[in-house]
C-alpha positions in Angstrom: 37.8 29.6 -12.2 36.9 27.4 -15.1 36.2 23.7 -14.4 38.7 21.4 -16.3 37.2 18.7 -18.5 38.6 15.5 -16.9 38.1 12.2 -18.4 38.0 9.5 -15.7 37.3 5.8 -15.7 34.4 5.0 -18.6 31.1 4.6 -17.1 27.9 2.8 -18.2 25.1 5.3 -18.5 21.5 4.9 -19.2 19.5 7.6 -20.6 15.7 7.9 -20.5 13.9 10.1 -23.0 10.0 10.4 -22.4 7.4 10.7 -25.2 6.8 14.4 -24.7 10.7 14.6 -25.6 10.2 12.6 -28.9 7.0 13.7 -30.4 5.1 17.1 -30.3 2.2 16.9 -27.7 -0.2 18.1 -30.4 0.8 17.3 -33.8 2.7 14.3 -32.9 5.6 15.2 -35.2 9.1 13.7 -34.3 11.1 16.5 -32.4 14.0 15.9 -34.8 16.2 18.8 -33.1 16.1 17.0 -29.7 16.6 13.6 -31.2 19.5 14.5 -33.3 21.0 16.3 -30.3 20.7 13.1 -28.1 22.4 11.1 -30.8 25.1 13.5 -30.8 25.4 13.4 -27.1 25.6 9.7 -27.1 28.2 9.7 -29.9 30.2 12.0 -27.7 29.9 9.9 -24.5 31.0 6.9 -26.6 34.0 8.7 -27.9 35.1 9.1 -24.4 34.9 5.5 -23.6 31.4 5.3 -21.8 29.0 2.6 -22.6 25.5 4.0 -23.3 21.8 2.3 -23.1 19.0 4.5 -24.6 15.4 4.0 -22.9 13.0 5.5 -25.5 9.2 5.9 -25.1 7.2 7.2 -28.0 5.9 4.2 -30.0 2.4 5.2 -29.5 3.0 8.7 -30.1 4.5 7.9 -33.6 1.5 5.7 -34.1 -0.9 8.5 -33.6 0.9 10.4 -36.1 1.1 7.6 -38.5 -2.7 6.8 -38.1 -3.6 10.6 -37.9 -5.3 10.1 -34.7 -5.8 13.3 -32.9 -5.3 12.1 -29.2 -4.1 9.0 -27.3 -7.0 6.3 -27.1 -8.3 4.9 -23.8 -8.9 1.4 -25.1 -6.1 -1.0 -24.3 -6.3 -2.8 -27.6 -6.2 0.5 -29.7 -3.1 1.5 -27.5 -1.3 -1.8 -28.2 -2.2 -1.5 -31.9 -0.8 2.0 -32.0 2.3 0.9 -30.3 2.9 -1.9 -32.8 2.4 0.7 -35.7 4.8 3.1 -34.2 7.5 0.9 -32.7 8.8 0.2 -36.1 8.9 3.6 -37.3 10.3 4.7 -34.1 13.2 2.2 -34.1 13.8 3.1 -37.7 14.2 6.9 -37.0 16.4 6.2 -34.2 18.5 3.8 -36.6 18.6 6.5 -39.3 19.9 9.2 -37.2 22.7 7.0 -35.4 23.5 5.7 -38.8 24.6 9.2 -39.8 27.7 8.5 -37.5 27.9 4.8 -38.3 26.9 3.9 -34.8 25.0 0.4 -34.7 21.9 0.1 -32.6 19.9 -2.7 -31.2 16.2 -2.9 -30.4 15.3 -4.3 -27.0 11.6 -4.9 -26.1 10.8 -6.0 -22.4 7.8 -6.5 -20.4 7.7 -7.3 -16.7 6.8 -10.8 -17.4 9.8 -11.3 -19.6 12.2 -10.8 -16.5 9.8 -12.4 -13.9 11.4 -15.5 -14.6 15.1 -15.6 -13.1 16.6 -17.4 -16.2 14.9 -15.0 -18.7 16.0 -12.1 -16.5 19.5 -13.3 -16.6 19.3 -13.9 -20.4 18.2 -10.2 -20.8 21.3 -9.1 -18.6 23.7 -11.1 -20.7 22.2 -9.8 -24.1 22.5 -6.2 -22.8 26.0 -6.5 -21.6 27.0 -8.3 -24.7 25.7 -5.6 -26.9 27.6 -3.2 -24.9 30.7 -5.1 -25.2 30.4 -5.2 -28.9 30.2 -1.4 -29.2 26.3 -1.3 -29.8 23.9 1.1 -28.5 20.7 -0.8 -27.1 17.5 1.0 -27.3 15.0 -0.3 -24.7 11.4 0.2 -24.9 8.4 -1.5 -23.1 6.9 -4.0 -25.3 3.4 -2.3 -25.3 1.9 -4.5 -28.0 1.6 -7.5 -25.7 1.7 -5.9 -22.0 -1.2 -6.0 -19.9 -1.4 -4.3 -16.5 -0.1 -7.2 -14.5 3.2 -7.3 -16.5 3.7 -3.8 -17.4 6.4 -1.9 -15.9 3.9 1.2 -15.8 6.0 3.6 -17.4 9.5 3.9 -19.0 11.0 5.7 -15.9 10.5 2.6 -14.0 11.7 0.5 -16.7 15.0 2.6 -17.1 15.7 2.4 -13.3 15.3 -1.7 -13.7 17.5 -1.6 -16.8 20.2 0.5 -14.9 19.9 -2.0 -12.1 20.2 -5.0 -14.3 23.5 -3.8 -15.9 24.9 -2.2 -12.7 25.0 1.1 -14.4 26.9 4.1 -12.9 24.5 6.9 -14.0 20.8 6.9 -15.0 19.7 10.2 -16.8 16.0 10.9 -16.6 15.6 13.5 -19.3 12.4 15.6 -18.8 10.8 19.0 -19.7 12.4 20.5 -16.6 15.9 21.0 -15.6 15.6 19.2 -12.1 13.1 18.4 -9.2 11.3 21.5 -8.2 9.3 21.8 -4.8 6.3 22.6 -7.0 5.6 22.9 -10.7 7.8 25.7 -11.8 5.5 26.5 -15.1 2.8 27.4 -12.7 4.4 28.6 -9.4 7.1 31.2 -9.7 8.2 30.6 -6.1 9.2 27.1 -7.0 12.6 26.1 -5.9 15.0 23.5 -7.6 16.5 20.8 -5.3 20.2 20.2 -6.3 20.8 17.1 -4.2 18.5 14.4 -2.9 19.9 12.0 -0.4 16.7 10.1 0.4 13.8 9.9 -1.8 11.4 9.0 1.0 12.5 12.2 3.0 12.0 14.4 0.0 8.4 13.3 -1.0 6.7 15.7 1.7 8.8 18.6 0.5 7.8 18.3 -3.3 4.7 18.5 -5.5 4.5 15.9 -8.1 0.6 16.0 -9.1 0.8 18.7 -11.8 3.8 17.4 -14.0 3.5 15.2 -17.1 2.2 15.5 -20.5 -1.1 14.1 -22.2 1.0 11.7 -24.3 3.2 10.3 -21.5 2.2 7.8 -18.7 4.3 9.4 -16.0 5.3 12.6 -14.5 7.6 13.7 -11.8 6.1 11.0 -9.3 7.3 8.2 -11.5 10.7 9.7 -11.6 10.8 9.7 -7.9 9.9 5.9 -8.1 12.6 5.4 -10.6 15.3 7.2 -8.6 14.4 5.1 -5.6 14.8 2.0 -7.5 18.1 3.0 -9.2 19.8 4.6 -6.2 18.8 1.5 -4.0 20.9 -0.1 -6.7 24.0 1.9 -6.3 23.1 3.8 -9.6 23.8 7.8 -9.4 20.3 9.2 -10.6 19.9 12.5 -12.4 17.0 14.6 -13.6 17.9 17.2 -16.4 16.4 18.9 -19.2 15.7 17.1 -22.5 15.8 20.4 -24.2 19.4 20.4 -23.8 20.7 16.8 -23.8 24.2 17.9 -24.3 24.2 18.8 -20.5 24.7 15.0 -19.8 28.4 15.5 -20.9 28.9 18.4 -18.7 27.4 16.6 -15.8 29.6 13.6 -16.0 32.8 15.8 -16.5 31.6 17.9 -13.5 31.4 15.0 -11.2 34.6 13.1 -12.8 36.5 16.2 -11.8 35.3 16.7 -8.4 35.9 13.1 -7.6 39.4 13.3 -8.6 39.9 16.6 -6.5 39.6 17.5 -2.7 40.3 20.6 -0.9 42.5 19.9 2.2 43.4 22.6 4.8 46.4 23.3 2.8 44.5 24.6 -0.1 46.0 22.3 -2.6 44.1 19.5 -4.5 44.6 16.0 -3.7 42.7 12.8 -5.0 39.9 11.4 -2.8 40.2 7.8 -1.8 37.5 5.8 -3.7 36.0 4.2 -0.7 35.3 7.7 0.6 33.5 9.2 -2.4 30.0 8.8 -1.0 31.2 10.7 2.1 32.4 13.7 0.4 30.0 16.6 -0.3 31.0 17.2 -3.9 29.0 20.4 -4.3 30.7 21.8 -1.2 33.9 21.0 -3.1 32.7 22.6 -6.3 31.7 25.8 -4.4 35.2 26.2 -2.6 36.7 25.9 -6.3 34.1 28.3 -7.9 33.3 25.6 -10.5 30.0 26.3 -12.3 27.4 23.5 -11.7 25.3 22.4 -14.7 21.5 22.5 -14.1 20.4 19.2 -12.8 19.0 17.3 -9.6 21.3 14.5 -8.4 19.9 11.5 -6.4 22.9 10.0 -4.3 23.1 6.2 -4.5 22.8 4.0 -1.5 26.2 3.5 0.4 25.5 -0.2 0.5 23.7 -1.2 -2.8 20.9 -3.9 -2.9 22.3 -7.0 -4.1 21.1 -8.4 -7.4 18.9 -11.1 -6.2 17.1 -8.8 -3.9 16.7 -6.0 -6.5 15.1 -8.7 -8.9 12.9 -9.8 -6.2 11.7 -6.4 -5.2 11.1 -4.6 -8.5 10.5 -7.1 -11.4 8.4 -9.9 -9.9 4.6 -9.3 -9.7 3.6 -10.5 -5.9 1.3 -13.6 -5.9 0.1 -12.7 -2.4 1.0 -11.3 1.0 2.5 -12.5 4.2 1.5 -10.4 7.3 4.2 -10.1 10.1 4.1 -8.5 13.4 6.3 -5.4 14.4 9.1 -7.4 16.1 9.8 -9.2 12.8 9.6 -5.9 11.0 12.1 -4.6 13.3 14.5 -7.5 12.9 14.1 -7.6 9.2 14.9 -3.9 8.9 18.4 -4.5 10.2 20.8 -5.6 7.4 22.3 -8.5 9.5 19.0 -10.3 9.3 19.9 -11.3 5.8 16.3 -10.8 4.7 15.0 -14.0 6.0 11.8 -14.4 8.1 10.9 -17.2 10.5 7.5 -18.6 11.1 7.5 -17.1 14.5 7.0 -13.7 13.0 4.1 -14.6 10.7 0.7 -13.3 11.8 -1.3 -14.3 8.6 -1.6 -14.8 5.0 -3.3 -13.2 2.2 -3.9 -14.7 -1.3 -2.8 -18.1 -2.6 0.7 -18.5 -3.8 3.3 -21.3 -4.4 6.9 -22.0 -3.2 9.2 -19.7 -5.1 6.7 -16.9 -5.8 7.2 -13.2 -5.0 5.3 -11.9 -1.9 4.3 -8.6 -0.3 5.6 -8.3 3.4 2.8 -6.5 5.2 2.9 -5.2 8.7 0.3 -3.8 11.0 0.0 0.0 11.1 -1.6 -0.5 14.6 -3.0 -3.1 16.7 -6.5 -1.6 16.5 -9.0 -4.5 15.5 -6.2 -7.0 15.8 -7.1 -10.4 17.8 -5.8 -10.5 21.4 -3.2 -13.0 20.5 -1.8 -10.8 17.7 -1.8 -7.9 19.9 0.2 -9.9 22.2 2.6 -11.1 19.5 3.4 -7.5 18.2 4.5 -6.5 21.7 6.9 -9.3 22.0 10.6 -9.5 20.8 10.7 -11.5 17.6 13.4 -14.0 19.2 10.9 -14.8 22.0 7.9 -15.7 19.8 8.3 -19.4 19.8 8.0 -19.8 23.4 5.1 -17.5 23.9 2.7 -17.6 20.8 -0.6 -19.7 20.8 -0.1 -23.2 19.5 -1.8 -24.3 16.3 -3.1 -27.7 15.9 -0.6 -30.6 15.5 -1.6 -31.9 12.0 -0.2 -35.0 10.0 0.8 -33.7 6.5 -1.6 -34.3 3.6 -0.3 -35.1 0.2 -2.4 -32.3 -1.4 -0.3 -29.7 0.5 2.9 -29.3 -1.3 5.1 -26.7 -2.8 3.6 -27.0 -6.2 1.1 -24.5 -8.0 -1.3 -27.4 -8.6 -1.8 -27.7 -5.0 -3.1 -24.2 -5.0 -6.1 -24.6 -7.0 -8.7 -25.0 -4.4 -7.4 -22.1 -2.4 -9.4 -18.8 -3.0 -7.7 -15.7 -3.8 -8.7 -14.2 -0.5 -6.8 -16.6 1.6 -6.0 -20.1 2.4 -7.9 -20.6 5.7 -10.9 -22.2 4.3 -8.9 -25.0 2.6 -6.8 -25.5 5.8 -10.1 -25.8 7.7 -11.4 -28.2 5.4 -8.2 -30.5 5.7 -8.2 -30.4 9.5 -12.0 -31.3 9.7 -11.7 -33.9 7.3 -8.8 -35.6 9.1 -8.7 -38.0 11.8 -7.4 -35.7 14.5 -9.4 -34.5 17.5 -10.1 -30.6 17.2 -10.2 -28.7 20.6 -12.2 -25.5 21.0 -9.1 -23.5 21.1 -8.0 -24.8 18.0 -11.4 -24.3 16.3 -11.3 -20.8 17.4 -7.9 -20.1 15.9 -8.9 -21.6 12.5 -11.9 -19.1 12.7 -9.6 -16.3 13.3 -7.4 -16.9 10.4 -9.8 -14.9 8.1 -9.6 -12.0 10.4 -6.3 -10.9 8.9 -8.3 -9.9 5.9 -9.8 -6.9 7.9 -6.5 -5.7 9.5 -4.9 -2.4 8.6 -1.6 -3.3 6.9 0.9 -1.5 5.0 3.5 -2.9 2.5 7.1 -2.8 3.8 8.8 -5.1 1.4 8.9 -8.1 -0.8 10.3 -11.4 -0.9 10.5 -14.9 -2.1 8.2 -17.6 -0.3 9.8 -20.9 0.5 6.6 -22.4 1.3 3.3 -22.1 -0.2 0.3 -20.0 1.4 -1.4 -23.0 3.0 2.0 -24.1 4.6 3.0 -20.8 5.8 -0.4 -20.5 7.3 0.0 -23.8 9.1 3.3 -22.7 10.5 2.6 -19.1 11.5 3.5 -18.1 14.8 5.6 -21.1 15.6 9.0 -22.1 16.2 10.7 -23.2 13.1 11.4 -26.5 14.5 8.0 -27.5 14.2 7.8 -27.2 10.4 8.9 -30.7 9.8 6.3 -31.8 12.4 3.5 -30.1 10.6 4.3 -30.4 6.9 6.2 -33.6 7.0 9.5 -31.9 5.6 11.5 -28.9 6.1 13.6 -27.6 3.1 14.5 -24.4 5.1 13.6 -23.0 8.6 12.6 -19.7 6.8 9.2 -19.2 5.3 10.3 -16.3 3.2 13.8 -15.1 2.2 15.4 -12.4 0.1 13.2 -9.7 1.7 13.8 -6.2 0.9 12.3 -3.7 3.6 11.8 -0.5 1.8 9.6 1.5 4.2 9.5 2.3 8.0 6.2 2.3 9.7 
């Protein structure tokens, strides 16, 4: 039985094309046959009412060809110069191809630094949405000319995932030189098996090999596509890995899932519509098998049932963390539950690493084990988060100093390794009487630097690193007593927990 070509509700689609699909790996000549097919595919999608964003790598590759340089340089400045040379030619190439169909395009160059500010992030979102509403195809690339490691997305797989999250896309297509995700490199291992459906990226990592894929021109490989899939599916975007050698398969894949979503197979054998709220509960491939519909070659990553809200996605994936907050296992267990709201009380904090200001992004770290952790921290790790306030050792009650504020300027004296030295100086220079127990507690604040921790999420700090160090392990009612004010009882908010330990 052949599959009918059903046209459902128009979708927003992001298509990512890597450097190896744009320019030849050795000659660096543009692969015009692939590029032309991509353009024809985008035009076809738009004719069906879909909105399309193209994320295109290749600026450095085109620059290599222009300057007749045989291989990608290692120097950052040379790569940035080649990107500047190649980007203009790359966008001109795309514009010329789309121009054959009278399709307007727009160049959008981003860095992580551009969208690390919430206002600029929202401006980028508004610009992309406005371009789509105007019928324009945005062509997005990382602004390699000015990017440095701290503000780079790292690769365009990640950029495409963040872009799809920004515009709440329905689909993200990662086009590569293979037609899906395999258990090992199919070019070298004949026994490699393709995985058709992935429900959990974290669960699938142990089953696949990702170290051997990728080209000499690109910065990624299959591992970066798994990272991108994790970001995109967490934001509710259906993510697909398909072959760049046959871009037209995108139309087939969308038609395939559109037809399946409009059809179910009840016991009577007749087709009936699936309720929208139950779509994620239906195994569409089983429906396809029962109807003998051919499945286009691809791997699909199913989106999360409950997508991450925009602010959490922005915090988790676009901000560069300024420091870290170490929490105990009880706090981690609570934050892993959706009803926690992603908010951390000071009672669950064991320590702080680095110097950061209020409002900056921080990593959330938790102990892998209690080996090497101070006795007090071992006890804390075994207690329920809700009981911490009454049982944790008390830190000194200090009068607030004017220098300890939520501003960045107050962080200048703090070292990158931690804020305990500054806190100790503040305590010793005050008029308070310091007991032996309190002195021992201050000395132990640096011990968190040697703890074996793992990152489990990210969030936005409500207080700076010095202030969180002061109130760590305490009931939130003590915040105003120690700091002189309390904007909120939570030290970190908008936390997204991504890993179980």
